[in-house]
C-alpha positions in Angstrom: 125.8 81.1 -44.2 129.1 82.4 -45.8 132.2 81.0 -43.8 133.6 84.5 -43.3 130.5 85.7 -41.7 130.2 82.5 -39.6 133.8 82.9 -38.2 133.3 86.7 -37.7 130.2 86.1 -35.6 132.2 83.5 -33.6 135.0 85.8 -33.2 132.8 88.7 -31.8 130.7 86.5 -29.7 133.6 84.7 -28.1 135.5 87.9 -27.2 132.3 89.5 -25.8 131.4 86.3 -23.8 135.0 86.3 -22.6 134.9 89.8 -21.4 131.5 90.0 -19.9 130.8 86.5 -18.7 133.9 84.3 -18.3 136.3 86.9 -17.0 133.7 87.4 -14.1 133.7 83.7 -13.3 136.4 82.9 -10.8 137.1 79.6 -9.2 139.3 79.7 -5.9 139.9 83.5 -6.7 142.5 83.0 -9.5 141.2 80.4 -12.0 139.3 82.0 -14.8 138.2 80.0 -17.8 139.4 81.3 -21.2 137.0 80.2 -23.8 137.6 82.6 -26.4 140.4 80.3 -27.9 137.5 78.1 -29.1 137.6 80.3 -32.3 141.1 79.1 -33.1 140.1 75.4 -32.4 137.3 75.4 -34.9 139.0 77.1 -37.7 139.3 74.7 -40.7 142.3 72.2 -40.4 143.4 73.0 -44.0 143.5 76.8 -43.4 147.1 78.3 -44.2 149.1 78.4 -40.9 149.9 82.0 -41.4 146.1 82.8 -41.7 145.5 80.9 -38.4 148.2 82.8 -36.7 147.0 86.2 -38.0 143.4 85.4 -36.8 144.7 84.2 -33.5 146.7 87.4 -32.9 143.7 89.5 -33.7 141.7 87.5 -31.3 144.2 87.6 -28.5 144.8 91.4 -29.0 141.0 91.9 -28.9 140.8 90.2 -25.6 143.9 92.3 -24.4 142.3 95.6 -25.5 138.9 95.0 -23.8 140.2 93.5 -20.6 142.4 94.8 -17.9 145.6 92.9 -18.1 149.1 92.8 -19.6 148.6 94.2 -23.1 149.9 91.6 -25.7 150.0 88.6 -23.3 146.8 87.1 -24.8 147.9 88.0 -28.3 151.3 86.3 -27.8 149.9 83.3 -26.2 147.2 82.8 -29.0 149.8 83.2 -31.7 152.2 80.9 -30.2 149.5 78.3 -29.6 148.2 78.9 -33.2 151.8 78.2 -34.5 151.8 74.7 -32.7 148.2 74.0 -34.0 149.2 71.8 -37.0 151.4 69.8 -34.8 148.6 69.2 -32.2 146.0 68.3 -34.9 148.6 65.6 -36.3 149.1 64.0 -32.9 145.5 64.0 -31.9 143.6 63.2 -35.1 144.1 59.9 -36.9 145.9 60.6 -40.0 143.7 58.2 -42.3 140.6 60.0 -41.1 142.0 63.5 -41.4 143.3 63.0 -44.9 140.0 61.5 -46.1 138.1 64.8 -45.4 138.5 67.6 -47.7 137.5 70.5 -45.4 137.6 69.2 -41.9 137.0 71.2 -38.7 136.9 70.5 -35.0 133.1 70.5 -35.3 133.5 67.2 -37.2 135.6 65.2 -34.9 134.1 63.0 -32.2 134.1 64.0 -28.6 137.1 62.0 -27.2 139.4 63.3 -29.8 138.0 66.9 -29.6 138.7 66.8 -25.8 142.4 65.6 -26.3 142.8 68.2 -29.2 141.2 71.0 -27.2 143.1 70.2 -23.9 146.5 70.0 -25.5 145.8 73.3 -27.3 144.3 75.0 -24.2 147.2 73.8 -22.0 149.7 75.2 -24.3 147.9 78.4 -24.6 147.5 78.7 -20.8 151.1 77.7 -20.1 152.4 80.6 -22.3 149.8 83.1 -21.0 150.3 82.4 -17.3 154.2 82.5 -17.7 153.8 85.8 -19.5 151.6 87.2 -16.7 154.0 86.3 -13.9 157.2 86.7 -15.9 159.0 84.6 -13.3 159.8 81.0 -12.5 159.4 81.5 -9.0 156.9 79.3 -7.3 156.6 77.3 -10.5 154.8 74.4 -8.8 152.0 76.8 -7.9 151.9 78.3 -11.3 151.8 74.8 -13.0 149.0 73.7 -10.9 147.1 76.9 -11.8 147.9 76.3 -15.5 146.6 72.7 -15.3 143.4 73.5 -13.4 142.6 76.4 -15.6 143.2 74.2 -18.5 140.8 71.6 -17.4 138.2 74.3 -16.6 138.5 76.0 -19.8 138.4 72.7 -21.8 135.2 71.7 -19.9 133.6 75.0 -21.0 134.8 74.7 -24.6 133.5 71.1 -24.8 130.1 72.4 -23.5 130.0 75.0 -26.1 131.0 72.7 -28.8 128.1 70.4 -27.7 125.7 73.2 -27.7 126.5 74.1 -31.4 127.0 70.5 -32.6 125.6 69.8 -36.1 124.2 66.4 -36.3 124.5 66.1 -40.1 128.3 66.3 -40.3 130.4 63.2 -40.6 132.2 62.2 -37.5 135.9 60.9 -37.1 136.0 58.1 -34.7 
C-alpha cells in the first residue's frame, strides 16, 4: 500500500477513535487517554522534521476542531512534541541499530524500546497539553500526577494498538 494512503488512513482512524471512543473513556473522572498521537510516533524516523511538525499540527488541530476543548491546545502540544521527536528518538533507540536501517519506523523496534520512546513522547505531549488547559501553575502537584497517570494510561493503549498492528516480517531492533 502506498505510504501516503497508509498514513492518511492512520490519521483519519486515530482522530475518529480519539473523538468517538477514547474521549468517552475516563478514569477517576479526569484522566482520558490520548491515543491519536500514535500517528506521530509511527512516522518514519528519517522524515524531515518540518514535515513531522506540519503533520502533527494538522493532527492536533483536527482533534481540537472535533472535540470540545481549548482550540489550539492539542495542535500546540502535538507540534511542540514533534519538535522534540528526533531528540527522543536519539536518546531511546541505540545509534548503531538506528543508523543501520534505511527507513526505520516505530513499528520495527522491539517492545521495551518502543515503550520508552512512546512514554517519553506521550509524557512531553501531555505535559504541554495539560499546562495549556489549566494555564496556571497552581496546584502543580495535582496537575503533575494527572500528567503522569494520563501518560501511563495513554502509553498502555498506544502499546496495545501497536501490538494489534505489528508486522512479524519486519526486522526488530533489540
